[in-house]
BAVEXSE-98628 format. One record per residue: residue number from 1; residue in three letters; x, y, z of N, C-alpha, C, O in turn. Coordinates in pm, 1 decimal, decimal comma. Layout:
<recs>
(NUM "Ala" (X Y Z) (X Y Z) (X Y Z) (X Y Z))
...
</recs>
This chain:
<recs>
(1 "Met" (84,4 -117,6 0,0) (0,0 0,0 0,0) (88,7 123,6 0,0) (182,3 133,4 79,3))
(2 "Lys" (59,7 216,3 -87,5) (139,2 337,0 -99,6) (66,2 453,1 -33,6) (-49,7 480,8 -64,4))
(3 "Thr" (134,7 519,9 56,6) (75,8 632,0 128,2) (166,7 753,1 112,0) (285,8 745,8 142,3))
(4 "Asn" (111,9 863,3 65,0) (190,1 986,4 53,7) (186,5 1058,9 186,9) (79,8 1093,5 237,5))
(5 "Leu" (302,7 1081,0 242,1) (316,5 1150,9 368,7) (406,4 1271,9 348,1) (495,6 1270,3 263,2))
(6 "Leu" (382,7 1375,5 425,1) (461,7 1497,6 415,4) (538,1 1522,2 544,7) (487,5 1496,1 653,9))
(7 "Ser" (658,8 1572,1 531,6) (738,8 1608,0 648,5) (689,4 1741,9 703,3) (607,1 1809,4 641,5))
(8 "Thr" (740,9 1778,2 819,6) (704,0 1905,5 881,4) (737,4 2022,1 788,0) (655,7 2112,3 769,7))
(9 "Gly" (854,3 2020,2 730,4) (894,7 2126,9 638,3) (809,1 2131,8 513,8) (776,2 2239,6 464,4))
(10 "Glu" (772,7 2014,7 462,9) (688,9 2009,4 343,4) (548,1 2062,5 372,6) (489,8 2132,3 289,6))
(11 "Val" (493,7 2029,7 489,7) (361,4 2080,8 527,7) (367,9 2232,3 542,1) (278,9 2303,2 495,3))
(12 "Ala" (472,5 2281,6 606,4) (488,1 2426,2 623,8) (496,2 2495,8 487,9) (430,4 2597,7 466,9))
(13 "Ala" (575,1 2442,5 396,7) (587,5 2502,3 263,9) (455,2 2496,1 188,3) (416,5 2592,7 122,6))
(14 "Leu" (387,0 2384,4 197,5) (259,2 2366,4 129,9) (156,7 2469,3 175,6) (78,1 2519,7 95,4))
(15 "Leu" (158,1 2500,0 304,4) (59,8 2592,3 361,4) (109,7 2735,9 371,3) (39,3 2823,3 421,8))
(16 "Ala" (230,3 2760,0 323,4) (290,2 2894,4 325,5) (298,1 2950,0 467,7) (262,2 3064,9 493,4))
(17 "Ile" (345,7 2866,0 558,5) (372,0 2908,9 695,5) (517,8 2876,7 726,1) (583,1 2804,5 650,8))
(18 "Lys" (567,8 2929,6 835,4) (704,1 2899,3 877,6) (705,8 2765,5 950,3) (612,6 2732,2 1023,4))
(19 "Arg" (812,1 2689,8 929,7) (825,3 2559,2 994,0) (816,0 2571,6 1146,0) (752,9 2488,8 1211,7))
(20 "Tyr" (878,8 2674,5 1201,2) (877,6 2690,0 1346,7) (736,5 2714,4 1399,4) (706,1 2677,7 1512,8))
(21 "Gln" (649,5 2776,1 1318,1) (511,2 2797,3 1361,2) (439,4 2663,3 1379,1) (366,8 2643,0 1476,4))
(22 "Leu" (460,6 2573,7 1285,3) (400,3 2440,6 1294,3) (459,0 2363,3 1411,1) (385,6 2300,2 1487,2))
(23 "Glu" (590,9 2367,9 1425,9) (655,2 2297,1 1536,1) (609,7 2350,3 1672,0) (591,4 2273,0 1766,0))
(24 "Tyr" (591,5 2480,9 1682,3) (544,2 2540,2 1806,9) (401,6 2494,3 1838,3) (372,2 2456,8 1951,8))
(25 "Ala" (313,7 2497,0 1739,1) (175,3 2453,6 1759,1) (170,2 2307,8 1804,0) (86,3 2271,4 1886,4))
(26 "Leu" (258,3 2224,9 1751,3) (265,2 2084,2 1791,8) (318,4 2071,1 1934,3) (262,0 1997,5 2015,3))
(27 "Ser" (426,6 2142,2 1964,8) (488,8 2129,2 2096,8) (400,2 2182,0 2209,1) (407,1 2132,8 2321,7))
(28 "Glu" (317,2 2281,6 2179,4) (228,4 2339,6 2279,8) (95,6 2265,3 2290,7) (12,5 2299,1 2374,9))
(29 "Gly" (75,1 2164,4 2206,4) (-47,0 2084,7 2212,4) (-166,0 2146,3 2140,8) (-278,9 2100,3 2157,5))
(30 "His" (-142,0 2249,2 2061,8) (-250,8 2310,2 1985,5) (-293,5 2220,1 1870,1) (-407,6 2226,0 1824,5))
(31 "Leu" (-202,1 2137,8 1824,0) (-228,2 2040,0 1718,6) (-182,5 1903,1 1767,7) (-84,5 1893,1 1841,6))
(32 "Pro" (-253,1 1797,2 1726,9) (-209,1 1663,4 1766,7) (-84,3 1620,9 1689,2) (-65,1 1659,6 1573,9))
(33 "Glu" (-1,2 1541,8 1753,5) (114,8 1486,2 1684,9) (66,3 1393,7 1573,0) (-33,7 1323,8 1589,3))
(34 "Pro" (136,1 1393,0 1460,5) (95,8 1301,0 1354,2) (114,0 1156,0 1398,6) (198,8 1125,9 1482,6))
(35 "Arg" (33,8 1067,6 1341,5) (37,2 925,7 1379,6) (165,7 856,4 1336,4) (209,9 762,2 1402,1))
(36 "Ser" (226,3 901,7 1227,1) (342,1 832,5 1169,6) (471,4 909,7 1190,7) (474,2 1032,7 1195,4))
(37 "Arg" (576,9 832,6 1203,1) (712,9 887,3 1205,0) (798,1 800,4 1115,3) (775,7 679,9 1104,5))
(38 "Phe" (895,7 861,8 1051,0) (989,3 789,8 965,9) (1127,5 840,4 1001,3) (1156,0 959,4 987,6))
(39 "Leu" (1213,0 751,3 1046,4) (1346,6 786,9 1092,3) (1341,2 895,5 1199,3) (1425,6 985,1 1202,4))
(40 "Gly" (1241,7 886,7 1286,4) (1227,5 979,4 1397,8) (1166,3 1114,0 1363,5) (1153,7 1200,3 1450,4))
(41 "Lys" (1128,0 1133,1 1237,4) (1070,5 1261,0 1195,6) (920,1 1247,2 1175,4) (870,6 1142,0 1134,9))
(42 "Arg" (849,5 1354,3 1204,1) (704,1 1355,8 1187,1) (668,7 1341,1 1039,0) (732,5 1400,6 952,2))
(43 "Cys" (566,3 1261,0 1012,5) (514,6 1243,3 877,6) (363,7 1262,0 881,0) (293,2 1189,4 951,1))
(44 "Phe" (314,7 1358,4 805,9) (173,7 1395,7 807,8) (98,6 1330,8 692,6) (138,2 1343,1 576,7))
(45 "Ala" (-9,7 1261,9 725,1) (-100,2 1205,4 626,2) (-190,9 1317,8 574,9) (-201,5 1422,5 638,9))
(46 "Pro" (-256,3 1297,0 460,5) (-342,9 1402,0 405,3) (-449,1 1453,7 503,3) (-474,7 1574,1 507,9))
(47 "Asp" (-510,3 1365,4 580,5) (-612,3 1411,5 675,9) (-550,2 1497,4 786,2) (-614,3 1589,9 835,9))
(48 "Glu" (-426,1 1467,5 824,7) (-358,1 1547,4 926,4) (-317,6 1683,9 870,5) (-317,8 1783,4 942,9))
(49 "Val" (-283,3 1688,3 742,5) (-250,8 1816,0 677,7) (-374,4 1904,9 675,3) (-363,5 2026,0 694,3))
(50 "Arg" (-491,5 1846,7 652,2) (-615,6 1925,1 653,1) (-642,0 1985,5 791,2) (-691,1 2098,0 801,2))
(51 "Val" (-609,9 1911,8 897,1) (-626,8 1963,6 1033,5) (-532,3 2082,5 1055,5) (-572,1 2184,9 1111,1))
(52 "Val" (-408,4 2067,9 1011,7) (-310,5 2176,4 1024,6) (-356,4 2297,5 943,1) (-348,5 2411,0 990,2))
(53 "Ala" (-404,0 2273,1 821,6) (-451,2 2381,5 735,3) (-565,9 2457,3 801,9) (-569,5 2580,3 799,3))
(54 "Ala" (-658,2 2384,5 860,6) (-771,7 2447,3 928,3) (-724,1 2530,0 1048,1) (-774,0 2640,2 1071,1))
(55 "Tyr" (-628,8 2477,6 1123,4) (-576,7 2549,2 1239,9) (-515,8 2683,2 1199,1) (-535,0 2784,4 1266,6))
(56 "Phe" (-442,3 2682,6 1088,1) (-376,1 2804,9 1042,6) (-463,6 2888,3 949,0) (-418,1 2989,5 895,5))
(57 "Gly" (-588,6 2846,6 928,8) (-681,2 2923,4 846,5) (-650,2 2917,5 698,5) (-681,3 3011,3 625,0))
(58 "Lys" (-589,2 2808,5 653,2) (-555,8 2791,2 512,1) (-662,8 2705,3 445,9) (-716,3 2613,3 507,8))
(59 "Val" (-693,1 2734,7 322,9) (-795,2 2659,5 249,5) (-726,9 2565,3 152,3) (-636,0 2604,8 79,3))
(60 "Lys" (-771,8 2439,2 151,9) (-720,3 2339,0 59,5) (-835,0 2295,9 -30,4) (-950,7 2297,6 11,8))
(61 "Thr" (-804,8 2257,4 -153,4) (-907,1 2208,3 -244,1) (-940,5 2063,9 -211,9) (-868,9 1999,3 -135,3))
(62 "Asp" (-1048,6 2012,2 -269,7) (-1090,5 1874,2 -244,6) (-986,4 1772,8 -289,2) (-976,2 1665,6 -229,6))
(63 "Asn" (-909,1 1803,9 -392,2) (-808,8 1708,5 -440,2) (-673,4 1727,5 -372,5) (-574,6 1666,7 -413,9))
(64 "Gly" (-667,6 1811,4 -268,7) (-546,1 1827,4 -190,5) (-445,8 1925,3 -247,3) (-337,1 1941,1 -191,8))
(65 "Glu" (-480,0 1991,9 -357,6) (-385,5 2083,4 -418,8) (-385,0 2218,7 -348,7) (-487,0 2265,3 -297,9))
(66 "Asn" (-269,2 2279,0 -347,7) (-251,7 2413,7 -295,2) (-150,4 2479,1 -386,8) (-64,9 2409,7 -441,8))
(67 "Thr" (-156,6 2606,8 -404,8) (-68,4 2673,7 -500,0) (78,1 2669,0 -458,9) (164,6 2704,1 -539,2))
(68 "Asp" (108,7 2627,0 -336,9) (246,5 2627,3 -288,8) (322,5 2497,9 -316,7) (441,0 2490,4 -284,2))
(69 "Gly" (260,7 2397,0 -374,6) (330,3 2272,9 -406,7) (328,4 2173,4 -292,9) (243,0 2181,8 -204,6))
(70 "Gly" (422,7 2077,7 -293,5) (426,5 1974,7 -190,3) (529,4 1869,8 -221,4) (610,1 1887,5 -312,7))
(71 "Gly" (528,7 1760,5 -147,7) (622,7 1652,2 -166,6) (579,9 1535,2 -82,5) (465,8 1528,8 -36,7))
(72 "Thr" (671,1 1442,5 -62,0) (636,3 1328,1 20,5) (741,7 1307,0 126,4) (860,0 1331,7 102,9))
(73 "Cys" (700,2 1261,9 241,5) (791,3 1228,5 350,2) (854,4 1093,0 320,0) (974,9 1073,6 336,3))
(74 "Ser" (771,8 1001,5 276,4) (814,6 866,8 239,9) (713,4 814,1 141,8) (593,4 835,3 159,6))
(75 "Asp" (758,3 746,1 38,9) (663,9 695,0 -59,6) (572,6 589,3 -1,9) (457,8 576,6 -44,5))
(76 "Ser" (621,1 513,7 93,7) (532,5 413,6 153,2) (579,7 376,7 292,7) (699,2 369,9 321,4))
(77 "Leu" (484,6 353,9 375,2) (506,6 297,9 508,2) (403,1 188,9 525,0) (283,3 215,7 515,8))
(78 "Thr" (445,5 69,6 548,8) (348,1 -40,3 564,4) (356,4 -101,5 700,1) (282,0 -194,8 730,4))
</recs>
């Protein structure tokens, strides 16, 4: 099963926020920690990215596109 996951930096870039803003929101408990980690780093699933987007007041389209681009944390985690 292939799952597209985004790193903290990739989520920040996708939502046009600073990485430290996302890390601060996570460390203070304003946002839940993502369920997955890869090599000790946070990996955000699409549903978790939507939660982050909502917290920061960013709008995402139904197909997950945003004008800022994106990437993957890991091509697959099984």
